[in-house]
DSSP file (Angstrom, degrees, kcal/mol; ACC not computed):
  #  RESIDUE AA STRUCTURE BP1 BP2  ACC     N-H-->O    O-->H-N    N-H-->O    O-->H-N    TCO  KAPPA ALPHA  PHI   PSI    X-CA   Y-CA   Z-CA
    1    1 A M     >>       0   0    0      0, 0.0     4,-1.9     0, 0.0     5,-0.8   0.000 360.0 360.0 360.0 -51.3  -38.3   52.9   21.6
    2    2 A H  I  4> +     0   0    0      1,-0.2     5,-2.3     3,-0.2     4,-0.4   0.864 360.0  53.1 -62.4 -37.9  -38.1   52.6   25.4
    3    3 A L  I  45S+     0   0    0      1,-0.2    -1,-0.2     3,-0.2     7,-0.2   0.961 120.1  28.1 -63.4 -54.9  -35.2   54.9   25.9
    4    4 A C  I  45S+     0   0    0      1,-0.1    -1,-0.2     2,-0.1    -2,-0.2   0.596 135.7  21.2 -84.8  -9.1  -36.5   57.9   24.0
    5    5 A L  I  <5S+     0   0    0     -4,-1.9    -3,-0.2    23,-0.1    -2,-0.1   0.761 125.0  25.0-123.6 -46.4  -40.1   57.5   24.4
    6    6 A T  I   <S+     0   0    0     -5,-0.8    -3,-0.2    -4,-0.4    25,-0.2   0.626  77.7 104.7-109.5 -15.4  -41.3   55.3   27.3
    7    7 A C  S  ><S-     0   0    0     -5,-2.3     4,-2.6    -6,-0.2     5,-0.2  -0.383  83.0-107.9 -69.7 157.0  -38.8   55.0   30.3
    8    8 A C  H  > S+     0   0    0      1,-0.2     4,-2.0     2,-0.2     5,-0.2   0.890 117.1  53.0 -55.3 -50.8  -40.0   57.1   33.2
    9    9 A Y  H  > S+     0   0    0      1,-0.2     4,-1.6     2,-0.2    -1,-0.2   0.926 113.2  43.6 -45.5 -56.2  -37.2   59.8   32.7
   10   10 A S  H  > S+     0   0    0      1,-0.2     4,-3.0     2,-0.2    -2,-0.2   0.899 109.7  54.9 -69.7 -40.2  -38.1   60.3   29.1
   11   11 A R  H  X S+     0   0    0     -4,-2.6     4,-2.6     1,-0.2    -1,-0.2   0.828 106.5  52.2 -56.7 -32.7  -41.7   60.3   29.8
   12   12 A E  H  X S+     0   0    0     -4,-2.0     4,-1.8    -5,-0.2    -1,-0.2   0.860 109.9  49.5 -75.8 -32.1  -41.3   63.1   32.3
   13   13 A V  H  X S+     0   0    0     -4,-1.6     4,-2.2    -5,-0.2    -2,-0.2   0.906 110.9  49.7 -66.7 -45.7  -39.3   65.1   29.7
   14   14 A W  H  X S+     0   0    0     -4,-3.0     4,-3.2     2,-0.2     5,-0.2   0.953 107.1  54.3 -56.9 -49.2  -42.1   64.5   27.2
   15   15 A H  H  X S+     0   0    0     -4,-2.6     4,-2.7     1,-0.2     5,-0.3   0.927 108.9  48.6 -51.1 -50.8  -44.8   65.7   29.6
   16   16 A M  H  X S+     0   0    0     -4,-1.8     4,-2.0     1,-0.2    -1,-0.2   0.880 114.4  46.5 -60.3 -35.9  -42.8   69.0   30.1
   17   17 A V  H  X S+     0   0    0     -4,-2.2     4,-2.4     2,-0.2     6,-0.2   0.958 112.1  49.7 -70.7 -45.6  -42.5   69.5   26.3
   18   18 A I  H  <>S+     0   0    0     -4,-3.2     5,-3.6     1,-0.2     6,-0.4   0.887 114.3  44.3 -64.5 -41.0  -46.1   68.7   25.6
   19   19 A N  H ><5S+     0   0    0     -4,-2.7     3,-1.4    -5,-0.2    -1,-0.2   0.913 112.1  54.3 -69.0 -38.4  -47.4   71.1   28.3
   20   20 A W  H 3<5S+     0   0    0     -4,-2.0    86,-0.3     1,-0.3    -2,-0.2   0.882 108.9  45.8 -60.8 -40.1  -44.9   73.8   27.1
   21   21 A I  T 3<5S-     0   0    0     -4,-2.4     3,-0.5    -5,-0.1    -1,-0.3   0.266 126.0-100.1 -94.0  18.4  -46.2   73.7   23.5
   22   22 A G  T < 5 -     0   0    0     -3,-1.4    -3,-0.2     1,-0.2    -2,-0.1   0.745  60.7 -72.4  78.3  34.9  -49.7   73.8   24.7
   23   23 A Q  S   <S+     0   0    0     -5,-3.6    -1,-0.2    -6,-0.2    -4,-0.1   0.785  85.2 145.1  52.9  32.6  -50.5   70.1   24.4
   24   24 A R        +     0   0    0     -3,-0.5     2,-0.4    -6,-0.4    -1,-0.1   0.622  47.5  90.8 -71.1 -15.6  -50.7   70.3   20.7
   25   25 A L  S    S-     0   0    0     -7,-0.2     3,-0.1     1,-0.1    17,-0.1  -0.718  83.5-130.7 -83.5 135.5  -49.2   66.7   20.6
   26   26 A V  S    S-     0   0    0     -2,-0.4     2,-0.3    16,-0.2    -1,-0.1   0.891  76.4 -15.1 -47.8 -51.6  -52.0   64.2   20.6
   27   27 A A  S    S-     0   0    0     11,-0.2    -1,-0.2    -3,-0.0     3,-0.1  -0.991  70.0 -99.5-155.7 149.8  -50.6   62.0   23.3
   28   28 A Q        -     0   0    0     -2,-0.3   -17,-0.1     1,-0.1   -23,-0.1  -0.498  61.0 -84.6 -66.5 147.8  -47.5   61.4   25.2
   29   29 A P        -     0   0    0      0, 0.0     2,-0.4     0, 0.0    -1,-0.1  -0.187  55.5-172.8 -56.0 140.8  -45.5   58.4   24.0
   30   30 A S    >   -     0   0    0      3,-0.2     3,-1.4     4,-0.1     8,-0.1  -0.997  39.5-131.9-138.6 146.9  -46.7   55.1   25.5
   31   31 A H  T 3  S+     0   0    0     -2,-0.4    -1,-0.1     1,-0.2     4,-0.1   0.650 103.2  73.0 -71.1  -7.4  -45.7   51.5   25.5
   32   32 A M  T 3  S+     0   0    0      2,-0.1     2,-0.3     1,-0.0    -1,-0.2   0.634  99.3  44.3 -76.8 -11.7  -49.4   50.7   24.6
   33   33 A I  S <  S-     0   0    0     -3,-1.4    -3,-0.2     3,-0.0    -1,-0.0  -0.952  89.8-105.7-134.9 147.9  -49.0   51.9   21.1
   34   34 A S     >  -     0   0    0     -2,-0.3     4,-2.6     1,-0.1     5,-0.2  -0.268  30.8-115.1 -71.0 162.9  -46.2   51.4   18.4
   35   35 A V  H  > S+     0   0    0      1,-0.2     4,-2.6     2,-0.2     5,-0.2   0.967 119.7  52.4 -57.2 -50.3  -43.9   54.2   17.5
   36   36 A E  H  > S+     0   0    0      2,-0.2     4,-2.4     1,-0.2    -1,-0.2   0.915 110.0  48.5 -50.8 -47.4  -45.4   54.2   14.0
   37   37 A G  H  > S+     0   0    0      1,-0.2     4,-2.2     2,-0.2    -1,-0.2   0.915 114.0  46.0 -61.1 -48.5  -48.9   54.5   15.5
   38   38 A W  H  X S+     0   0    0     -4,-2.6     4,-1.8     2,-0.2    -1,-0.2   0.804 111.6  50.6 -57.9 -38.6  -47.9   57.3   17.8
   39   39 A W  H  X S+     0   0    0     -4,-2.6     4,-2.3    -5,-0.2    -2,-0.2   0.915 113.0  45.8 -76.6 -45.0  -46.1   59.1   15.2
   40   40 A I  H  X S+     0   0    0     -4,-2.4     4,-1.5    -5,-0.2    -2,-0.2   0.932 115.8  45.3 -62.9 -47.6  -49.0   59.0   12.7
   41   41 A S  H  < S+     0   0    0     -4,-2.2    -2,-0.2    -5,-0.2    -1,-0.2   0.842 113.1  51.3 -75.0 -31.6  -51.7   60.0   15.3
   42   42 A T  H  < S+     0   0    0     -4,-1.8   -16,-0.2    -5,-0.2    -1,-0.2   0.967 118.1  35.3 -68.6 -49.1  -49.5   62.8   16.6
   43   43 A L  H >< S+     0   0    0     -4,-2.3     3,-1.8     1,-0.2    -2,-0.2   0.698  96.3  87.7 -84.5 -13.4  -48.8   64.5   13.2
   44   44 A A  T 3< S+     0   0    0     -4,-1.5    -1,-0.2     1,-0.3    -2,-0.1   0.829  85.0  52.2 -56.4 -40.0  -52.3   63.7   11.6
   45   45 A P  T 3  S+     0   0    0      0, 0.0     2,-0.3     0, 0.0    -1,-0.3   0.598  95.4  87.5 -78.0  -7.7  -54.0   66.9   12.9
   46   46 A F  S <  S-     0   0    0     -3,-1.8     2,-0.0    -4,-0.2    -4,-0.0  -0.717  76.4-121.9-101.0 146.0  -51.3   69.4   11.6
   47   47 A R     >  -     0   0    0     -2,-0.3     4,-2.6     1,-0.1     3,-0.2  -0.254  43.4 -92.4 -64.3 162.8  -51.2   71.0    8.2
   48   48 A R  H  > S+     0   0    0      1,-0.2     4,-1.6     2,-0.2    -1,-0.1   0.896 125.5  46.6 -50.0 -55.5  -48.0   70.3    6.1
   49   49 A K  H  > S+     0   0    0      1,-0.2     4,-1.1     2,-0.2    -1,-0.2   0.884 114.5  45.3 -56.4 -42.4  -46.2   73.4    7.4
   50   50 A E  H  > S+     0   0    0     -3,-0.2     4,-2.3     1,-0.2    -1,-0.2   0.846 106.8  62.1 -69.5 -34.5  -47.1   72.9   11.0
   51   51 A R  H  X S+     0   0    0     -4,-2.6     4,-2.3     1,-0.2    -1,-0.2   0.866  97.6  55.1 -63.5 -37.6  -46.1   69.3   10.6
   52   52 A R  H  X S+     0   0    0     -4,-1.6     4,-2.2     2,-0.2    -1,-0.2   0.902 110.0  47.8 -60.0 -42.3  -42.5   70.2    9.7
   53   53 A S  H  X S+     0   0    0     -4,-1.1     4,-3.1     1,-0.2     5,-0.2   0.934 111.3  50.8 -62.2 -45.7  -42.2   72.2   13.0
   54   54 A M  H  X S+     0   0    0     -4,-2.3     4,-2.5     2,-0.2    -2,-0.2   0.850 108.0  51.6 -60.5 -40.7  -43.7   69.4   14.9
   55   55 A V  H  X>S+     0   0    0     -4,-2.3     4,-3.1     2,-0.2     5,-0.7   0.926 109.9  50.2 -61.5 -46.8  -41.3   66.9   13.5
   56   56 A A  I  <>S+     0   0    0     -4,-2.2     5,-2.4     1,-0.2     4,-0.4   0.962 111.6  46.9 -59.7 -51.1  -38.4   69.0   14.5
   57   57 A I  I  <>S+     0   0    0     -4,-3.1     5,-2.7     3,-0.2     6,-0.3   0.962 120.2  41.1 -54.3 -47.8  -39.7   69.4   18.1
   58   58 A I  I  <>S+     0   0    0     -4,-2.5     5,-2.2    -5,-0.2    -2,-0.2   0.979 128.4  21.8 -61.8 -57.9  -40.3   65.7   18.3
   59   59 A M  I  <>S+     0   0    0     -4,-3.1     5,-1.4     3,-0.2    -3,-0.2   0.969 130.9  33.8 -88.4 -57.1  -37.3   64.1   16.6
   60   60 A Y  I   <S+     0   0    0     -5,-0.7     5,-0.3    -4,-0.4    -3,-0.2   0.975 127.8  25.9 -67.9 -57.1  -34.6   66.7   16.8
   61   61 A Y  I  ><S+     0   0    0     -5,-2.4     4,-1.4     3,-0.2    -3,-0.2   0.968 130.2  30.6 -76.9 -52.7  -35.1   68.6   19.9
   62   62 A T  I  ><S+     0   0    0     -5,-2.7     4,-1.7    -6,-0.4    -3,-0.2   0.954 127.1  33.2 -78.0 -51.3  -36.8   66.2   22.2
   63   63 A A  I  ><S+     0   0    0     -5,-2.2     4,-2.3    -6,-0.3    -3,-0.2   0.870 118.5  54.1 -78.4 -28.3  -35.7   62.8   21.3
   64   64 A W  H  ><S+     0   0    0     -5,-1.4     4,-3.2     2,-0.2    -1,-0.2   0.948 109.7  47.3 -61.8 -48.1  -32.2   64.0   20.3
   65   65 A N  H  X S+     0   0    0     -4,-1.4     4,-1.3    -5,-0.3    -1,-0.2   0.793 110.1  52.7 -65.5 -29.4  -31.7   65.7   23.8
   66   66 A I  H  X S+     0   0    0     -4,-1.7     4,-2.6     2,-0.2     3,-0.2   0.931 110.7  49.3 -68.5 -45.0  -33.0   62.5   25.6
   67   67 A W  H  X S+     0   0    0     -4,-2.3     4,-1.9     1,-0.3    -2,-0.2   0.924 109.7  49.9 -60.4 -43.9  -30.4   60.6   23.5
   68   68 A K  H  X S+     0   0    0     -4,-3.2     4,-2.4     2,-0.2    -1,-0.3   0.803 106.8  54.6 -67.0 -25.0  -27.7   63.0   24.4
   69   69 A E  H  X S+     0   0    0     -4,-1.3     4,-2.2    -3,-0.2    -2,-0.2   0.929 107.5  51.4 -65.6 -46.1  -28.6   62.7   28.1
   70   70 A R  H  X S+     0   0    0     -4,-2.6     4,-2.2     2,-0.2     5,-0.2   0.879 111.8  46.1 -50.6 -43.2  -28.2   58.9   27.8
   71   71 A N  H  X>S+     0   0    0     -4,-1.9     4,-2.8     2,-0.2     5,-1.0   0.907 108.5  58.0 -69.3 -43.8  -24.7   59.4   26.2
   72   72 A R  H  X5S+     0   0    0     -4,-2.4     6,-1.9     1,-0.2     4,-0.9   0.905 113.4  38.6 -51.2 -44.4  -23.9   61.9   28.9
   73   73 A R  H  <5S+     0   0    0     -4,-2.2     4,-0.4     4,-0.2    -1,-0.2   0.856 120.7  41.3 -77.5 -37.8  -24.5   59.3   31.6
   74   74 A V  H  <5S+     0   0    0     -4,-2.2    -3,-0.2    -5,-0.2    -2,-0.2   0.924 129.3  25.4 -78.2 -45.8  -23.1   56.3   29.9
   75   75 A F  H  <5S+     0   0    0     -4,-2.8    -3,-0.2    -5,-0.2    -2,-0.2   0.725 132.5  32.3 -94.5 -21.9  -19.9   57.8   28.4
   76   76 A G  S  <<S-     0   0    0     -5,-1.0    -3,-0.2    -4,-0.9    -1,-0.1   0.477  91.8-130.1-113.5   0.1  -19.3   60.8   30.7
   77   77 A G  S    S+     0   0    0     -4,-0.4     2,-0.3    -6,-0.3    -4,-0.2   0.738  71.9 112.3  59.1  25.9  -20.6   59.6   34.0
   78   78 A K        -     0   0    0     -6,-1.9     2,-0.3    -9,-0.1    -2,-0.2  -0.895  46.7-164.7-127.6 161.1  -22.6   62.7   34.5
   79   79 A S        -     0   0    0     -2,-0.3     2,-0.3    -3,-0.1    -9,-0.1  -0.968   9.1-149.1-145.7 153.0  -26.4   63.3   34.5
   80   80 A M        -     0   0    0     -2,-0.3     2,-0.1   -11,-0.1    -7,-0.0  -0.856  28.4-113.3-117.5 157.3  -28.9   66.2   34.2
   81   81 A T     >  -     0   0    0     -2,-0.3     4,-2.0     1,-0.1     5,-0.2  -0.343  36.3-105.3 -74.9 164.8  -32.3   66.4   35.8
   82   82 A T  H  > S+     0   0    0      1,-0.2     4,-2.9     2,-0.2     5,-0.1   0.873 123.3  60.5 -67.2 -27.3  -35.3   66.3   33.4
   83   83 A I  H  > S+     0   0    0      1,-0.2     4,-1.9     2,-0.2    -1,-0.2   0.839 106.3  48.6 -65.3 -33.2  -35.8   70.0   34.0
   84   84 A G  H  > S+     0   0    0      2,-0.2     4,-1.8     1,-0.2    -1,-0.2   0.892 110.2  47.5 -68.6 -38.8  -32.2   70.5   32.6
   85   85 A V  H  X S+     0   0    0     -4,-2.0     4,-2.5     2,-0.2    -2,-0.2   0.956 112.1  51.2 -62.5 -47.0  -32.8   68.4   29.7
   86   86 A F  H  X S+     0   0    0     -4,-2.9     4,-2.1     1,-0.2     5,-0.2   0.868 108.2  54.4 -59.5 -34.2  -36.1   70.4   29.0
   87   87 A A  H  X S+     0   0    0     -4,-1.9     4,-2.1     2,-0.2    -1,-0.2   0.874 107.2  49.7 -62.8 -36.0  -34.1   73.6   29.4
   88   88 A L  H  X S+     0   0    0     -4,-1.8     4,-3.0     1,-0.2    -2,-0.2   0.921 110.5  49.6 -72.1 -34.5  -31.7   72.5   26.8
   89   89 A I  H  X S+     0   0    0     -4,-2.5     4,-1.6     1,-0.2    -2,-0.2   0.850 111.4  47.8 -64.6 -31.8  -34.6   71.6   24.4
   90   90 A R  H  X S+     0   0    0     -4,-2.1     4,-2.3    -5,-0.2    -1,-0.2   0.862 114.0  50.3 -76.0 -33.8  -36.3   75.0   24.9
   91   91 A G  H  X S+     0   0    0     -4,-2.1     4,-2.4     2,-0.2    -2,-0.2   0.931 109.0  50.9 -65.7 -45.0  -32.7   76.6   24.3
   92   92 A D  H  X S+     0   0    0     -4,-3.0     4,-1.9     2,-0.2    -1,-0.2   0.887 112.8  43.9 -52.3 -45.7  -32.3   74.6   21.2
   93   93 A I  H  X S+     0   0    0     -4,-1.6     4,-2.8     2,-0.2     5,-0.2   0.878 111.5  54.2 -73.5 -40.5  -35.6   75.7   19.8
   94   94 A A  H  X S+     0   0    0     -4,-2.3     4,-1.8     2,-0.2    -2,-0.2   0.928 110.0  47.6 -53.2 -50.4  -35.1   79.3   20.9
   95   95 A L  H  X S+     0   0    0     -4,-2.4     4,-1.5     2,-0.2    -2,-0.2   0.911 111.2  50.6 -60.3 -49.0  -31.8   79.3   19.0
   96   96 A R  H  X>S+     0   0    0     -4,-1.9     4,-3.4     1,-0.2     5,-0.8   0.917 110.1  50.3 -57.7 -46.4  -33.5   77.7   15.9
   97   97 A R  H  X5S+     0   0    0     -4,-2.8     4,-1.0     1,-0.2    -1,-0.2   0.865 110.0  51.1 -66.3 -30.5  -36.3   80.4   16.0
   98   98 A R  H  <5S+     0   0    0     -4,-1.8    -1,-0.2    -5,-0.2    -2,-0.2   0.819 118.9  36.2 -74.6 -27.8  -33.7   83.2   16.2
   99   99 A A  H  <5S+     0   0    0     -4,-1.5    -2,-0.2    -3,-0.2    -3,-0.2   0.869 139.1  10.0 -91.6 -42.7  -31.8   81.8   13.2
  100  100 A C  H  <5S-     0   0    0     -4,-3.4    -3,-0.2     2,-0.3    -2,-0.1   0.572  88.6-118.9-120.0 -16.5  -34.7   80.5   11.0
  101  101 A G     << +     0   0    0     -4,-1.0    -4,-0.2    -5,-0.8    -3,-0.1   0.339  69.5 129.4  93.4  -8.7  -37.9   81.7   12.4
  102  102 A T        +     0   0    0     -6,-0.6    -2,-0.3     1,-0.1    -1,-0.2  -0.949  33.4  40.9-142.1 158.0  -39.2   78.1   13.0
  103  103 A P  S    S-     0   0    0      0, 0.0     2,-0.9     0, 0.0    -6,-0.1   0.580  71.2-149.3 -79.3 156.2  -40.4   76.0   14.7
  104  104 A S        +     0   0    0     -2,-0.1     2,-0.3   -54,-0.1    -2,-0.1  -0.856  36.7 135.6-103.4 108.8  -42.9   78.2   16.4
  105  105 A V              0   0    0     -2,-0.9   -84,-0.1   -12,-0.1   -83,-0.1  -0.903 360.0 360.0-136.8 170.1  -43.8   77.2   19.9
  106  106 A G              0   0    0    -86,-0.3   -85,-0.1    -2,-0.3    -2,-0.1   0.524 360.0 360.0   7.0 360.0  -44.3   78.8   23.4
């Protein structure tokens, strides 16, 4: 949980993502709430179709790119800024939108 949700680096990436998608996520991940609690409260306001897009943004694009940054640092000895990781997230989402038309954000 800490790595992908609550460390200061991850929190900065989440903040950028939340602001970019118009703060449609309920809250930035926090160590004060369980992952399950955050997940449920974040997805609750969305209808089923919107929920699928939000799940993709949360899990695949954001958490996955944070995880890949961790691996880049640990195994490759390289690192990116939070802005660089955010750019990767936006690029992945844009590519998916061109290919499939979803998820729809910013």
